[in-house]
N, C-alpha and C positions, 0 to 999 in steps of 0.2 A: 584317754584324757584329752587328746587333741580334738576328737570329735565333739566331746562335751563343751570344750572351749568354743569351738566353732558354732555350736548350737546356741550357746549363751550370747555370742556376738551377734548372730543373726536375729535372735530374739530381741536383743537390745536395739538393733537397727530397725527392726520391724516396729517396735514401740515408738521410736523416734519418728519414723515415717508416718505412723498413724496419728501422732499428736500434731504433726505439722501439715497435714493434708488439707485442713480447712473444710469448707462447704463447697462441694463440686456439683454443678448442675448443667444439664444440656437441654435446651429448648428446641423443639423440632416443629417444622411446618411442612405438612405433606410428607412426613417421614424423612425429611432432610434437616440436618442441623442448621439452625439459623441464629442461635445465640448460645454462647458458652461462658461459664463463669466458675472460677475457683478462687475463693477468698476467705478471709477471716474478719469478723466484725464483733466488736464489743460495745455494749450499750450500758451507760451509767445513767440510771433513771431516778429522779427524786419524785416522791409522791406523798400525799397526806395520809396519816394514820390516825387512829383514835387518840384522844387526848390533845387534839389540836397541835400535833407534832408532825414532823416529816421524817421520812426514812429515805436512804439511797441504796439501790440494789445494783449489782453488776450482773449483766446477762450476756452470755456468749451465744452468738448465732450457732445453733446446733448443726451437726452434719446431716441429720435427717430432716429434710424440708420437702415441701411440695411446690410446684411451679404454677399452680392454678392462677390464672389471671395474667400470665406472661403472654406476650404476643410479638410477632415480627411483621413489620410492614416495609414498604419500599424505602421510605425516608425516616421512619421512626420505629422504635421498638421499646418494649417494657420488660424488665426483668422483675418478677415478683416472687419472693420467697415467703412461704407461709409456714409457721411453726407454732407448737404449743396450742393453747386454748384461745384462738382468735388473734394471734400476733402475726404481723407481716412486715416485710422490708422490701421496698420496691425502688427501682431506678428507671428513670425515663431518659432514653437516648434519642438524639436527632442527628440526621446526616446533613452535611452542607458541602456539596461538591464531592471531593475526594477525602474529606475529613468527617469525623463524627465526635460528639461530646456527650457528657451526661448533664442534662439540664437540671435535674432535681433528684433528691433522695427523700422518700417518705417512709417514716417508721410509725406504724400503728401498734398500740399495745393495749391489751384488755386488762383494766384494773380489777376486774372481778376474779382474775386468775390468782388464787391464793398461793399457788406454787411459786409464782414469781413475785407477787405483791402481797405478802401477808399483812393482815390487819388494815388493809386499805379501806378508807371510808367512802370511796367512789366506786360505782358500778359501771362507769362509762368506759368506752373505748376512745382513748386519746390518740392524737397523731401529731407529728411534727415534720415539717418539710424544710430541707436545707439545700444549699447549693454546694456540690462537691468540686474538687479541683481536677476533674477528669475532662480534658479538652485537647483539641488539636491532635486527635488520634487518627493515624492513617487508616484508610478504609479497609485494606486487606491486611491489617495487623491486629495483634492483641495488645491491649493496654496492660502494662505490667508495673507494679509498685510494691516492692518488698518492704519499704519503709512505712512507718506508722503515720497516718494522717488523722488528726483529731478534728472533728466538726462539731462546733459548739452551738447549743441553743439554750433556751431558758431552763428547761427541766431535764433535757436529755443531752448527753455528750456521746457522740459516736466515734469510735476509733477503728479505722480500717487498716489492714496490713496484709502482706502476702496476696495481693490482689492480681488476678489474671482474668481479664474480660475481653471477649470479642463480641460486640453488639450486633454487627452485621456480617455474618459468616457468608463467604462467597463460595458458591458451588457445593455447599454442604460439607466442607472440610475446613477444620480449624487451621488458621494460619500459624506458621512457625516463626513469622516475623513479629518483632516486638516494638512497641512505642513505650519507652520507659518514662516514668515520672521524673521530675527534676531532682527529687530527693535521692534517687537511685543512680544518678549520673556520677560515675567515679571521678574523684578528685585526688590529686597527689598532695599528701600532707607536706607542708613546708617546715623546714627546720626552725627552731626558735630564733628570734631576732636578736639573740645575745651575741652572735658572732661565732659560736661554737657549733661545729658540724658533727652530728652524731648519726649513727645508722638508725633507720626507721624500723622499729619492731612493734607489732601490735601488743597492747593498745598504744596509741600515740600519746606520749606525755609531752606537753608543750610548756616550756618554762616561761614565766612572766618576765617582762622587762618594763622599765619605767619610761614613760613617754616624755621626751624632752620638751616639746612645745606643742600642746594641743591646739587645733585650729578652731575648736568650739569651746564655750564655757563648760565647766563640769556639769554633767547631767544631774537632775534632781534624784535623790535616793527614793526609790519606791519600796513599799512594804507589802509583800504578797503572802497569801496563805491559802492552803487548800484544806477543806474540812470534809470529814466523812459524810456528813449530812448538814442540813441547814442549821440545826440547833446543836450540832456536835462541836467538839474541840478540834483544833487544827492538827493535821497529820503531816503537813509540809509547811515549812516556813522559809521565806527568802526575802532578804533586804539587800538591795544594791542599786547603784546608778549604773546605767549601761549606755555606752556609745558604740556604734558599729562603723567601721570603715570598709568600703568595698570598691572594687575596680570593675568597670565595664568598658572594654576596649582600652583606650588610652586615658579615660577619665576616671579620676579618683574622687570619691565623695564620702563624707561623714555625716551621720545624723545621730541625735540623742533619742533614747526612748523616754517619752514623757509619761510619768505615772498617772497624771491627771487625764482621765478618760480611758486609761488602759484597763481592759477587762482580763481578769485572771481566771483560769480554770485548770483542771488537771485530774490526775489519778494517783492514789496512794496504794502501793502494793508491797508485798514482802520482799520481792527481788528487784522490782523496778518501780520507780515513781516518776511522774511527768508533770511539768509545769508549763502551761501555755499562756503567753501574754499577747494580747491583740490590741494594737493601737490604730490610729488613723493612718500611720505611715509604715508600720511593720508588724509582723507576726514572729514571735520567738518561741520555740519549743525546746525546752531543756529536759533531757532524759537522764535520770540518775540510776546507777546500778548498785546493788547491794550483794557482796559476796560473803555475807554473814559476819565478817570481821571488820571490813572497811567499806565505805561508800565512796563513789566518785561521780563526777559528771561524765557520762558515757557518750552522749550524743547531743549535738546542737544543730537545730534546723532554723534558719532565718530566711524569711521572705520580706522584701522591702520594696516600697514604691519610690523610685528615684525622682529627682527634681524634674526630669524630663517626662515623667509619667510612665516610664518603662518599669517592668517588674524584674527585680533581682532576687535570685534564690540560690542559696548554698547550704550544704549539709556536710557534717563530718560525724560518722557513727562509730568512730574508733578513738575516742578521746580518753584521757585519764587525768582529769583536772579536779581541783578542789577536794582532794582525798583526805578523809578523816575516819576515825573509828566510829562504827555504828553505835548510836547512843550519845554521840557528841555532835557538835556543830563545827563548821569550818568558817573562819573569819579572816578577812584581810582588808584592813582599813585603807592601806596605801593604794594608790592607783596602779593598776597592772594592765598589760595588754597581752593578748594571745593571738598568734597567727593560726587561725582555724583551717583555712585552705589558702591556696595561692591567690585567691581573690577576696578573701574575707578576713578581717581582723576585728576583735572585740576589745573594748576597754571597760574595765570594771572599777567602781568606786564604792568604798564603804561596804564591801561585800560581807554578807553573813547568811549562810544557808544551812538548813538541816532537813533533808528529804526523808529521813527515817527516824523512828524512835522518839518522836516528839511527845513530851509529857506535860500535861496541864497547859498546853498551848503556848509554852515559852521555850526559848532556846536552851539547850543543855550547855555544859562546859565547852568552851570553844578551843579547837586546835587552830593556833594562829599561824599565818604564813610566815616565811622567813623574813619578809620585809617588815613585819610588825613586831617580831619577837626580839625584844631588847635584852633578854636574859643572856644572849650570847656575848653581849658587850662586857658583862661583868668579868668573866675569866680573861678577856683580852686586856681590860684595864688593869686587873691585878697582875697579869703576866708582864705588862709593860712597866708597871711600878717596880716589880721585883727586879726586872732587867736593869732599870735605871739605878736602883739601889746597889746592885752588884757592881755596876760600872763605876759608881762613886767610890765604893770600897776599894776596888782594884786600883783606881787612880790615886787614892790617898795612900795606899800601900806602896806604890811605886815611888811617889814623892818622898815618903818617909825613908825608904831604903836609900834613895840618892843622898839625902841629907846626912844619914848615918855614915855612909861611905866617905863623903867629903870630910867629915869631922875627924876621921882616924887616918888621914893621909900623913906620910912621913915628911917631916920638915927638912 
């Protein structure tokens, strides 16, 4: 029996390892390793179909790819991964002194491939080029980023995670040293600003508090939605005003997210949904988790441009906020603030979100936060009234007894 259990355990571990290994490739020059990559990429592509409509498909970069077209030079290199019927994903790297970075990512996709693009009206091979956030990587190190990074363009959204890349391998041997992305840098969760200290246990549940005196006017409430395709109904809804407060060194700064000019994008899934908001001053990525019974805000990634022009970036991937039953929405009209990390605080206004189970493009019945829920006042008022009534009866009884006692005194 123990052997069988051990076999089942090993099999389960093997399946988990297989699912998380991603796409791994090694590029060689003169039989020496010159470029290494192990990563996972998802493509969300919108394309035109018959009937003057559009469809959106999800494509995962497969494990089996070829590296034809990849090359390694002294100060530049190209990683090109080819898959399917004429599809490719390539990254251009350049070296600058003792550092290197990714200049661009190009995704080319063949719309004639009915396996990926059924009913497509186009027979062309389309391509999109974007700028990733892979920079300032040490020469003899691997770039590592376990966190998800979504790169948006008009028709294609690319999501990268579990990334491990060394674009310039020294002496044919992959380095064990890592340059981690900002989203992976560990931060210590801070206790809620209510004054109560509790032990930190995953996931982090941060209680909201009321802000006594905001330094900025309340932000404008934005209304955001994610659709399965251009003509489809919404699969994620979010309305809120957002202000962030962050600390760099000894300087504390706050800024509001302006919905005007903010571009929203994201993904809707069964277990995880994502909303990405990009404005001129900040990028906000909210990741929601679904455990089949309840949903919650699981991760928050914020990158902002400070007043001095510097870039501020913080992430917490261990949250448990805005929790409600799947099929309902979460709402809190009152102002709240949450300490996300020791350096980042967010303030929400007129919050209403539903990342799963949206029907007919409208919010379902809302689970209200404790600040909004006035139903708790009813039993308090009734209890106070009953207590007051009982007190009056007791006082009247005591006064009556005293009068009766005085009336029967012996003369």
